[in-house]
N, C-alpha and C positions, 0 to 999 in steps of 0.2 A: 252285617251280611247274614241273611237267613235263606235257606233253601229247603224246600219241602223234601221229605224223605219218607219212604215207606218200608214195610217189612222186607222188601226185596233189595235192600242195599247190598252193594258188592261186599265181599269179604274184607274185614278190617285190616288196615295196614299199620305196622308199627314194629318196634324192636321186639325180639323174643322176650318172654317173661323170664326173669332171673329169680334169685332167692326172694321168698315172700317178705314183704315189708313188715316191720314190727307194728302191729295194730292194737297193741295193748292200750286201752283207753287213757291210762295215766301218761303213757309215753306220747301219744298223739297230742293230748292237752298241753303237756309241758313243751313240746316242740313248737306249737303255735304260740303259746304264751311268751316264749323267748323271742319270737319274731313279731309280736303284736305291734310294736312301735313303727315298724317299717313295712309291714305286710301289704297294706293298701297301696302305698306309693309305688312299690316295686311291681305289684300286679298290674297297675295301670300302665306302667312303662312297658312291661314285657307282652302285654296284650294289645298295645297301641290304643288303649282306651276302650276297646270293644267290650271289656267286662261290664261296663256300665250299661251297654245295650242289652246284654244277656240278662242282667238283673232287672232291667225295666220290663223286658218281655215277661219274666216270671211274675213280677209284681202286678202287671196288668191282668194276667191270667187269673191270679189269685183274687185280686180285688173285685173282679167281675164275676166271682163265683155265683152260680145259680142259687146256692144255699143262702146267700146274703139277703137279709130282709131290707125292704126300702125304709122301714121304720127305724132302723139302727145301722150303724157301720158294721161291715163284716168283721168277724173275729178271726184273726189269722195267727197261727203258730209258725214262726220262722225257726225251723229246726236246723241245728248246726249253724247258728246265726253269725258266728265269728264277730267281726267288728261292726256289724249292724248296717252295712251299706244297703242290703236288700230290705232290712227292716225299715230303714229311712224311706226308701221308695214306697213301701207299703203304707207307711204312716202318712206320707204326702198324698196318697190316693184316698185317704180317709179311713183306712182300716185301723182297728184296735189290735195292737200287735203284742204278742208275747215272744220274746227271743230266748231260745234255749241253746246252750252250748256247754261242753265239758271244760272249756278253757276260760277261767275267770278273768284273766287280763284282757283277753279279746272282748269279753262282754263289758268290761270296764270302758273300753274304747267306744263300744256301742252306746252305752248309757250317756257318755259325754257327748257323743255325736248328736243324738236325738235331743238331749237337753239343750244343746247349743242352737238347735233348729226350733226350739220351743214346742217339741212334740213329745207326747207321753210314750213311755216304753216300759213294759214289765220284763225283767230279765230273770232267768232261772239257770243256775249252774247245775247241769245234769248230764249223766251218761244216758242218752236216749235209748240205748239198747237194753236198758234195765226196765222191764215192763212195770215194775213197782214204782220206780221213779217217774216213768212216763205217765203213769196213771194219776200222778199228783200235779200235773201241769195245768189243770183247770179247764179241760175241754167240756163239751165238744166244741170244735172249731169249724167255721164255715170253709176254711181252706188252710192247707199246710204247705209251706214252701220249704224246699230242700235244695239249697244252692251249693254245689260243689262240696258235698259232705258224705255222699253215699260211699265213695271209695275208701273212706277211712274206717270202715267196718269190715272185719274179717268175714262175717256172715251178713250180707246186706239185708237178708230177711229178718234178722234180729232187730234191725232198725225199722224196717217197713211195716212189720206186723203191728208193733205198738202204735205207730203213727196211724195206721188204718183204724184202730180202735178209738182214736181221738177225733175222728172226723164226724161232723154232724151228718144226718141223712141228706144225701144229695151233694155233700161236700166234695172238694177237689184237692188232690195232691199235685203240686207243681214241682217238677224236678228239673234242674239244670246241672249237667255234669260233664266233666272232661272224659273223653272216651278214645279208644283206638279208632282212627278214622278209616273210612272205606278205601279200597285200593283203586281209586281213580286218580286222575292227574292232580286235582285240587286237594284230595285227601292225602295223597303222598307228600305233596309240598307242605301241607299244614302239619302232617305228622313229623316231617323232618325238622321243621321249626320248633314244634312243641317238645319233641324228645331230645333234640340235639342242641339247638341254639338257645331256647328259652331258659333251660336250667343253668347253662353257663353264664348267661346274662344276669339272671337272678342272683346267682352265687356271687358274681363280681360286684353287683350293686349292694348286696347285703353283707359282703365280707365273709360269708360262710356258705357252704354248699349243702349242708344236711337237709334243710327244708326242701330245697328245689329238687334234689335227688329223690326225696321222699314223694313229692308230688307226682313225678313221672312214674316211679315204681308202683304207687298205688293205682295209677291210671292203667298201667299194664295189667295189674292184678284184677282190676274190675272188668276190663275187656271193652267190647264194642257197644254201640247203641243197641244192637240186637240183644246183647247179654243183659243190659239194663232192663230192656223190655221183658226178658224172661224172668228177672228177679221181681219185677212188678206183678207179672201174672201169677208167679208162685205165691206172692203175698196177697193174692185175691184182689188185685187192682185191675180195672179195665182201662187200657190206654185209649183216650179219645182224641188227643192231639199229639203229634210227634213232629219235631222240627229239627232240621239239620242246620247247625250254626257253625260259624268259623270254618267253613269248608269241610265240616265233618268231624273236627276235633272236639267239638262241644255238641251235646244233644239236649234238646228240651222235650219234656213230656208233661202232659196234663192227664191225670188218671182219676177215675172215680172208683169207689169201693163196689165190688160185685154184689 
């Protein structure tokens, strides 16, 4: 499900923000590494498989980047790549992919996944908010994808600014992120499911609640699609495409460097 959305979206709906989540990079990486074996299966269940549609949208946007040359495949950085499902979609579309993430066990799953599909993948374990580390990723890239990773940074700009520096001229950043939905009927229903039902379902399936409480807490902290757009503009990106997905609880952006 995808619905067009503009800057005039209604005010975001969702539970009030509580204590700030612990976004220390080592804590985030350890939390995801401890859930690497079950992460994809549970995500598919709690999103009713829609997560695959959101990743495919991002991959298509990145692979068709105007910066890509017809003489070679587009070079794409999958930032906060996790277990490589988005990287797999990108590689299937012919992109040359570098997957970067701070969680080594998640990236190990990614390497196995693409190897099993007979597709190449370069992986880099890295804290992408460190500009020195980001500068060693081997850019410039024709496109950069950021799937459900922005909310794990206390300062989203600390991630977005180094990514901007890694884009080739005319390149595109594609962001898909969970957000506080707008206060309309569909947004309110989606927000209730995401913040109340999905964490309990995820915790029951995983046998532990910490990760799924963390996912909703970080979404509250990041805010609405409008807030994400503000972060992009502050990092000197110009949003050229904006999509409302999953009744507003997921937002998609395509942005170029100003």
